[in-house]
C-alpha positions in Angstrom: 2.6 39.9 6.8 -0.8 39.3 5.2 -2.3 35.9 4.7 -0.5 34.1 1.8 -2.0 33.9 -1.7 0.7 31.8 -3.4 2.3 28.8 -1.6 5.0 26.3 -2.7 5.1 22.9 -1.2 8.2 20.8 -1.4 7.3 17.1 -1.4 4.5 15.1 -3.0 3.8 12.7 -0.1 0.9 12.4 2.4 1.7 15.6 4.2 2.3 17.7 1.0 -0.8 16.4 -0.8 -3.1 16.8 2.2 -1.8 20.3 2.9 -2.2 21.4 -0.7 -5.8 20.3 -1.0 -6.8 21.9 2.3 -5.2 25.2 1.3 -6.9 25.1 -2.1 -10.2 24.8 -0.2 -9.4 28.4 0.9 -8.6 29.5 -2.7 -4.9 29.7 -2.0 -2.7 29.0 -5.1 -0.6 26.0 -4.5 2.3 24.5 -6.4 3.9 21.1 -5.3 7.5 20.4 -6.3 8.8 16.8 -6.2 12.1 15.3 -7.4 10.4 12.3 -9.0 9.4 12.5 -12.6 6.2 10.6 -11.7 5.2 11.2 -8.1 4.5 7.9 -6.3 4.1 6.4 -2.8 6.9 5.0 -0.7 6.4 2.2 1.7 3.8 -0.5 2.3 0.7 -0.6 4.4 -0.4 1.5 7.3 -3.3 2.0 9.7 -5.5 5.2 9.4 -6.5 6.0 12.9 -9.6 7.9 13.9 -7.7 11.2 14.0 -6.3 10.6 10.5 -9.7 9.7 9.2 -11.2 12.9 10.5 -8.6 14.9 8.5 -9.3 12.8 5.4 -13.0 13.5 5.8 -12.2 17.2 5.8 -10.2 16.7 2.6 -13.0 14.8 1.1 -11.5 11.3 0.6 -12.4 9.6 3.9 -15.3 7.6 2.6 -13.3 6.4 -0.4 -10.4 5.1 1.8 -12.8 3.4 4.2 -14.2 1.6 1.3 -10.9 0.5 -0.2 -9.3 -0.3 3.2 -9.8 -3.0 5.8 -11.5 -2.3 9.0 -9.1 -2.8 11.9 -10.8 -3.6 15.3 -7.8 -4.9 17.2 -4.0 -5.0 17.5 -2.9 -8.4 18.7 0.4 -10.1 19.4 1.9 -13.2 21.0 5.3 -14.0 22.3 6.9 -17.2 21.0 7.3 -20.0 22.2 5.2 -19.2 25.3 2.2 -18.0 23.3 1.6 -15.4 25.9 -0.5 -12.5 24.7 1.6 -9.4 25.0 -0.4 -7.0 22.9 -4.1 -6.7 22.8 -5.5 -3.3 22.0 -9.2 -3.1 21.0 -10.8 0.1 19.6 -14.1 -0.8 21.2 -12.6 -0.2 24.7 -13.2 3.5 23.9 -17.0 2.9 23.8 -19.7 3.4 21.3 -19.2 6.2 18.8 -15.4 5.9 18.5 -14.3 4.9 15.0 -12.1 1.8 14.4 -8.8 1.9 12.4 -8.6 1.3 8.7 -5.7 -0.6 7.2 -4.8 0.8 3.8 -2.2 0.2 1.0 0.0 3.3 0.8 -0.7 3.4 -2.9 -4.4 3.7 -2.2 -3.9 6.6 0.2 -1.5 8.3 -2.2 -3.9 7.8 -5.1 -6.8 9.3 -3.3 -4.9 12.3 -2.0 -3.2 12.9 -5.4 -6.6 12.8 -7.2 -8.1 15.2 -4.6 -5.3 17.7 -5.0 -5.5 17.6 -8.8 -9.2 18.1 -8.8 -8.8 21.0 -6.3 -6.5 22.7 -8.8 -3.1 22.1 -7.2 -0.3 22.6 -9.7 2.4 19.9 -9.9 6.1 20.5 -10.9 7.7 17.1 -11.1 11.4 16.3 -11.6 12.5 19.1 -9.4 15.0 18.0 -6.7 14.6 20.6 -3.9 17.9 21.3 -2.0 17.2 24.6 -0.3 14.9 27.6 0.2 15.6 31.3 0.6 13.3 34.3 0.8 10.2 32.5 -0.5 12.1 30.7 -3.3 13.0 27.0 -3.7 16.5 26.0 -4.9 16.9 22.9 -7.0 19.8 20.5 -7.4 20.5 21.6 -11.0 21.0 25.2 -9.9 17.6 26.6 -10.9 15.5 28.7 -8.5 11.7 28.9 -8.4 9.5 31.9 -8.6 8.9 33.8 -5.3 6.1 32.5 -3.1 4.4 34.0 0.0 5.0 30.8 1.9 7.2 27.7 1.5 6.0 24.5 3.1 8.5 21.7 3.7 6.9 18.2 3.3 10.1 16.4 2.2 10.2 13.9 5.0 12.7 12.9 7.7 15.7 13.7 5.6 14.6 17.0 4.2 17.4 19.4 3.3 15.2 22.2 4.5 14.9 21.0 8.1 18.2 19.5 9.1 18.2 18.7 12.8 19.5 16.2 15.3 18.3 12.6 14.4 18.7 9.5 16.5 18.7 6.5 14.1 17.0 3.5 15.6 19.0 0.2 15.4 16.0 -1.7 14.1 14.2 -1.2 10.8 11.8 -3.5 9.0 11.4 -5.5 5.7 8.0 -4.8 4.1 6.0 -6.6 1.4 2.5 -6.2 0.0 1.1 -9.6 -0.7 -2.3 -11.1 -1.7 -4.5 -11.8 1.3 -4.7 -15.5 2.4 -7.0 -17.2 4.8 -5.8 -18.0 8.3 -5.4 -14.5 9.6 -7.9 -12.2 11.3 -9.2 -9.9 8.5 -9.8 -7.1 11.0 -6.7 -7.1 13.1 -3.0 -6.3 13.0 -1.4 -9.5 14.2 2.2 -9.9 15.4 4.5 -12.6 16.8 7.6 -11.9 18.8 10.7 -13.7 20.0 11.7 -11.6 22.9 12.1 -8.1 21.3 14.7 -9.2 18.8 12.4 -10.8 16.3 9.0 -9.6 15.1 6.7 -10.6 12.3 3.5 -8.7 11.6 0.6 -9.1 9.2 -1.8 -6.2 8.5 -4.9 -6.4 6.3 -4.7 -3.4 3.9 -7.7 -3.8 1.7 -7.5 -3.1 -2.0 -5.3 -0.9 -4.1 -8.3 0.1 -6.2 -11.8 -0.9 -7.1 -11.9 -4.5 -8.3 -8.4 -5.2 -7.1 -7.7 -8.2 -4.8 -7.5 -7.8 -1.1 -3.9 -7.6 0.2 -1.9 -7.9 3.4 1.3 -6.0 4.4 3.9 -8.4 5.9 6.8 -6.9 7.9 9.8 -8.4 9.6 12.1 -6.6 12.1 15.7 -6.3 10.9 18.6 -4.4 12.4 20.1 -1.9 10.0 23.5 -3.5 10.4 22.1 -6.8 9.3 20.6 -5.6 6.1 23.6 -6.5 3.9 24.0 -10.0 5.4 20.3 -10.6 4.9 20.6 -9.6 1.3 23.4 -12.1 0.8 21.6 -14.9 2.7 19.7 -17.6 0.8 16.1 -16.5 0.9 15.0 -20.0 1.9 17.1 -19.8 5.1 15.4 -16.6 6.0 11.9 -18.1 5.4 12.8 -21.0 7.7 13.6 -18.4 10.4 10.3 -16.7 9.9 8.3 -19.9 9.9 9.9 -21.0 13.1 8.4 -17.9 14.7 5.0 -18.2 12.9 4.3 -21.3 10.9 0.9 -20.1 9.7 2.7 -17.4 7.7 3.7 -20.0 5.0 1.0 -19.0 2.4 2.2 -15.4 2.5 5.9 -16.3 2.4 5.3 -18.5 -0.6 4.5 -15.3 -2.6 8.0 -13.9 -1.9 10.4 -15.2 -4.5 13.3 -12.7 -4.4 15.0 -10.5 -2.0 13.8 -7.6 -4.1 10.1 -8.5 -3.2 10.8 -6.9 0.2 11.6 -3.3 0.8 13.7 -2.2 3.8 12.6 0.8 5.9 14.8 2.5 8.4 13.6 4.6 11.3 14.8 7.4 13.6 13.6 9.7 16.3 13.7 13.4 15.6 11.6 16.5 16.4 12.6 20.1 15.5 12.1 22.5 18.3 9.9 24.8 16.1 8.0 23.8 13.0 8.7 27.3 11.6 12.2 28.1 10.4 13.4 31.3 8.6 12.7 29.9 5.2 9.9 27.4 5.5 7.2 25.9 7.7 7.6 22.1 8.3 4.9 19.4 8.2 4.9 15.7 8.8 8.3 13.9 9.1 10.1 17.0 8.1 9.1 18.3 11.5 8.9 15.1 13.6 9.6 11.4 12.9 9.7 8.3 15.1 9.4 4.5 15.0 6.2 3.0 13.5 5.4 1.1 16.7 2.3 3.2 17.5 1.2 3.5 13.9 1.0 7.3 13.9 3.3 8.6 11.1 0.8 9.3 8.3 -1.9 10.3 10.9 0.4 12.9 12.4 1.1 14.2 8.9 -2.6 14.5 8.2 -3.1 16.3 11.5 -0.3 18.7 10.7 -1.8 19.5 7.3 -5.2 20.2 9.0 -3.7 22.3 11.7 -1.8 24.5 9.3 -4.9 25.0 7.1 -7.0 25.7 10.2 -4.5 28.3 11.5 -4.3 30.0 8.1 -8.1 30.1 7.9 -8.5 31.6 11.4 -5.8 34.2 11.4 -5.7 37.3 9.2 -1.9 37.5 9.0 0.8 34.9 8.4 2.9 35.4 11.5 -0.1 34.8 13.8 -1.2 31.8 11.7 2.2 30.1 11.9 2.3 30.7 15.7 -1.1 29.1 16.1 -0.1 26.2 13.9 2.7 25.4 16.3 0.5 25.7 19.3 -2.2 23.4 17.8 0.3 20.6 17.3 3.3 20.8 19.6 1.9 19.1 22.8 0.3 16.2 20.9 3.5 15.6 19.0 5.6 15.7 22.1 3.3 13.2 23.9 3.5 10.7 21.0 7.2 11.1 20.5 7.7 10.3 24.2 5.3 7.4 24.1 7.0 6.0 21.0 10.4 6.4 22.5 9.3 4.4 25.6 7.3 1.7 23.7 9.7 0.9 20.9 12.3 -1.1 23.0 9.6 -3.4 24.2 9.0 -4.7 20.6 12.3 -3.9 18.8 15.5 -4.1 20.8 18.2 -6.5 22.0 17.1 -6.3 25.6 15.8 -9.6 27.1 15.0 -7.8 30.3 12.7 -5.3 28.6 11.0 -8.2 26.8 10.4 -10.0 30.1 9.0 -6.9 31.7 6.6 -6.5 28.7 5.5 -10.2 29.0 5.1 -10.6 32.7 4.1 -7.1 34.0 3.1 -4.7 31.3 0.9 -7.1 29.2 -1.3 -8.3 32.2 -1.7 -4.7 33.5 -2.9 -3.6 30.1 -5.9 -5.9 30.5 -7.0 -4.3 33.8 -9.1 -1.2 33.9 -8.2 1.5 32.9 -5.4 0.0 30.9 -7.5 -1.0 27.8 -9.0 2.4 27.5 -5.7 4.2 27.9 -4.0 2.0 25.3 -6.9 2.2 22.8 -6.8 6.0 23.1 -3.1 6.0 22.6 -3.3 3.9 19.4 -6.3 5.8 18.1 -4.2 9.0 18.3 -6.5 10.6 20.8 -4.2 11.3 23.7 -4.4 15.1 24.3 -7.7 15.4 22.4 -6.0 16.8 19.2 -9.2 17.2 17.2 -10.9 19.5 19.7 -8.9 22.5 18.5 -9.2 21.7 14.8 -12.9 22.2 14.2 -13.8 24.9 11.7 -14.1 28.2 13.4 -14.3 32.0 12.7 -11.4 34.0 11.4 -9.6 36.0 14.0 -7.4 39.1 13.8 -5.6 40.7 10.9 -6.9 42.6 7.9 
């Protein structure tokens, strides 16, 4: 099958927008379908890691997001009440020349990617709820069917109807809020406080939503999925007292939260499809693989998927070879990070007191001894497995 000329992308999120712009750079016609009448971001803040920033530079929006975001030099956390440092990851452990992270508002990331896609000539078809795909056509909830495309890309996220697969829901999710930045926190660090592994409060600087806007912080609080309804019925003042008992200095941020609706609940799960290529679509981002946010890799993995797919299509002269190369470029990096996330998550979000003690008394001290700092910094930066080495621009190979 020859290289595609017309591509449909289901989903107007990070993965879909990044893939669309990178394909337009190759003069491929791209149409994005999204169920929302006005596409918009979902979620709160995130850290753009060096690998994600590399992909954003290739798209052309890296400098803009560095300017809008907050430089993150360190991930730092203490256990309460011992005040024992149980998380201390510094990007400078990787040595000179390695980029730091950048905390960004999801709205800023979405806005930059959306503008880049629009400028690149991507077409948008909003208010189209995709429920299936067959033979190069998308099927919508109202019974309509799209025109035929050479390739369908699934960027609909973890619950995509195009990539149904086994998912292991995680017991813990998180409440998120974007708040105005207040003094008292490190403006260049993700800070966290823990009570064993059952409670966690985090504060992440996320820079500005746009030029001239105030600086913001993302606040997040661990919450079991089964406790979501009881929390919503609880007096908000009682919840704030629970949070302040863990981290009293968070009071200025909590004062900005007036209603339960000021916080958004996010649920998480582990899932990876065996193959990113199915009979009717190729999958990117959470539609292929999803996990907990403990390692901060979700958006970065989606950006790497987009770059890998575009790289494979640019190198190969036919579609079948390109899709095979796409899988090879990403599969081992994804497997490594899925495994690492699976192992790390219980240390920070679980009911296990034993795992929390192990984290505090053994794992945390070892992480400060060589080569622990370098290994952890490379893990957080997304550099395990050297994923960027195979994604440099290269000559076209094979095919017509």
